[in-house]
C-alpha positions as CSV (number, residue, x, y, z in Angstrom):
1,X,0.1,0.0,0.0
2,X,2.8,2.3,0.8
3,X,4.1,2.2,-2.9
4,X,0.7,3.1,-4.1
5,X,0.5,6.4,-2.3
6,X,3.0,8.3,-4.6
7,X,1.1,7.0,-7.6
8,X,-2.2,8.0,-6.2
9,X,-0.9,11.5,-5.2
10,X,0.5,11.9,-8.8
11,X,-2.9,11.0,-10.2
12,X,-4.7,13.5,-8.0
13,X,-2.4,16.2,-8.9
14,X,-2.7,15.5,-12.6
15,X,-6.4,15.6,-12.4
16,X,-6.2,18.9,-10.4
17,X,-4.0,20.3,-13.2
18,X,-6.4,19.3,-16.1
19,X,-9.3,20.8,-14.1
20,X,-7.5,24.0,-13.4
21,X,-6.7,24.4,-17.1
22,X,-10.5,24.2,-17.9
23,X,-10.9,27.4,-15.9
24,X,-8.5,29.5,-17.8
25,X,-10.1,32.5,-19.4
26,X,-11.4,32.3,-22.9
27,X,-11.9,34.9,-25.4
28,X,-12.1,38.3,-23.6
29,X,-14.7,40.6,-24.5
30,X,-14.0,44.0,-26.1
31,X,-13.3,46.8,-23.5
32,X,-11.6,44.3,-20.9
33,X,-7.9,43.9,-20.0
34,X,-6.6,40.4,-20.9
35,X,-5.2,38.5,-17.9
36,X,-1.8,39.0,-19.2
37,X,-2.3,42.8,-18.7
38,X,-2.7,43.6,-22.4
39,X,-5.4,46.1,-23.0
40,X,-7.7,45.3,-25.7
41,X,-9.5,47.9,-28.0
42,X,-11.8,50.1,-25.9
43,X,-15.1,49.9,-27.9
44,X,-17.6,50.5,-25.0
45,X,-21.1,49.6,-25.1
46,X,-23.7,52.2,-25.3
47,X,-23.7,54.5,-22.1
48,X,-26.6,54.7,-19.9
49,X,-27.2,57.3,-17.2
50,X,-27.2,56.3,-13.5
51,X,-30.3,57.8,-11.9
52,X,-28.9,59.2,-8.7
53,X,-25.5,60.6,-9.6
54,X,-26.1,62.1,-13.0
55,X,-23.0,60.4,-14.3
56,X,-23.2,58.6,-17.6
57,X,-22.0,55.0,-17.1
58,X,-21.3,52.1,-19.4
59,X,-23.9,49.4,-19.6
60,X,-21.7,46.8,-18.1
61,X,-21.6,48.6,-14.7
62,X,-24.2,47.6,-12.1
63,X,-26.3,50.5,-10.7
64,X,-24.6,50.2,-7.3
65,X,-21.4,51.5,-9.2
66,X,-22.8,55.1,-9.4
67,X,-22.7,55.2,-5.6
68,X,-19.3,54.0,-5.4
69,X,-18.1,56.5,-7.9
70,X,-19.9,59.4,-6.1
71,X,-18.1,58.3,-2.9
72,X,-14.7,58.3,-4.7
73,X,-15.2,61.6,-6.2
74,X,-16.1,63.1,-2.7
75,X,-13.4,61.2,-0.9
76,X,-15.8,59.0,1.2
77,X,-16.8,58.2,3.8
78,X,-16.7,54.6,2.6
79,X,-18.4,51.7,4.1
80,X,-15.6,49.2,4.0
81,X,-12.2,49.9,5.7
82,X,-10.4,48.5,2.7
83,X,-12.0,50.9,0.3
84,X,-9.2,53.4,-1.0
85,X,-6.3,51.2,-0.2
86,X,-3.6,50.7,-2.7
87,X,-4.3,47.9,-5.3
88,X,-1.1,45.9,-5.7
89,X,-1.9,44.5,-9.3
90,X,0.3,41.4,-8.2
91,X,-1.0,39.5,-11.2
92,X,-0.2,42.3,-13.6
93,X,-3.7,42.2,-15.1
94,X,-3.7,45.9,-15.3
95,X,-0.9,47.9,-17.1
96,X,2.3,48.3,-15.1
97,X,2.4,51.4,-13.0
98,X,4.5,52.6,-10.0
99,X,3.3,51.2,-6.6
100,X,0.5,53.4,-5.2
101,X,-1.0,54.3,-8.6
102,X,-3.9,52.0,-8.2
103,X,-6.6,52.1,-5.6
104,X,-9.5,49.8,-5.0
105,X,-13.1,50.4,-4.0
106,X,-16.0,48.0,-3.3
107,X,-19.0,48.0,-5.4
108,X,-21.8,46.7,-3.2
109,X,-23.7,43.5,-4.3
110,X,-27.4,43.5,-3.2
111,X,-28.2,40.6,-0.9
112,X,-24.7,40.1,0.4
113,X,-23.5,40.9,4.0
114,X,-19.9,40.9,3.0
115,X,-17.9,42.8,0.3
116,X,-18.4,40.5,-2.5
117,X,-16.4,40.3,-5.7
118,X,-17.2,43.6,-7.5
119,X,-14.6,46.4,-7.3
120,X,-13.6,49.7,-9.1
121,X,-10.0,50.1,-9.4
122,X,-8.8,53.8,-10.1
123,X,-5.6,54.8,-11.4
124,X,-3.9,58.2,-10.6
125,X,-4.5,60.8,-7.8
126,X,-7.0,62.1,-8.5
127,X,-8.3,59.2,-10.5
128,X,-7.5,59.5,-14.3
129,X,-8.5,56.0,-15.3
130,X,-11.2,53.6,-14.0
131,X,-11.5,49.7,-14.2
132,X,-14.3,47.4,-13.1
133,X,-14.1,43.8,-12.1
134,X,-17.0,41.7,-11.1
135,X,-14.9,38.5,-10.5
136,X,-12.5,39.4,-7.9
137,X,-9.6,40.9,-10.0
138,X,-9.6,38.0,-12.7
139,X,-10.7,40.4,-15.5
140,X,-11.2,44.1,-15.7
141,X,-13.0,46.5,-18.0
142,X,-11.9,49.9,-18.5
143,X,-14.4,52.8,-18.5
144,X,-14.5,56.5,-18.5
145,X,-16.4,58.9,-16.0
146,X,-18.0,61.9,-17.4
147,X,-19.5,64.5,-15.0
């Protein structure tokens, strides 16, 4: 039985590696940043107006993003202590910039009692560029904020 353990472990690792590969990102929609950090063409979908903020937002943003953007513009106060912290970009999915360039903010998800996966990442101080992720930093979509 002892000699079977390494073979069993190897088989489990092989299966895990195969399953992991099935979850790799497929084709990335336009307006997103590919996992390697390569920005794709920015052909934004038609904008919509967020009811409470007066800001025109792309249709891929959830309505709650308008509240987050309003708080970013006014400097808070933010509901989550992590909001406004430096986003490290460890996986290099956004263009490479000096440390401290990117900051992250929570976009609330209705029905959740925790932060969830939705974030807005800003670049620059004050923000000059905006990204949205709804899958906890796996993919990003760049957008513009018009006031």
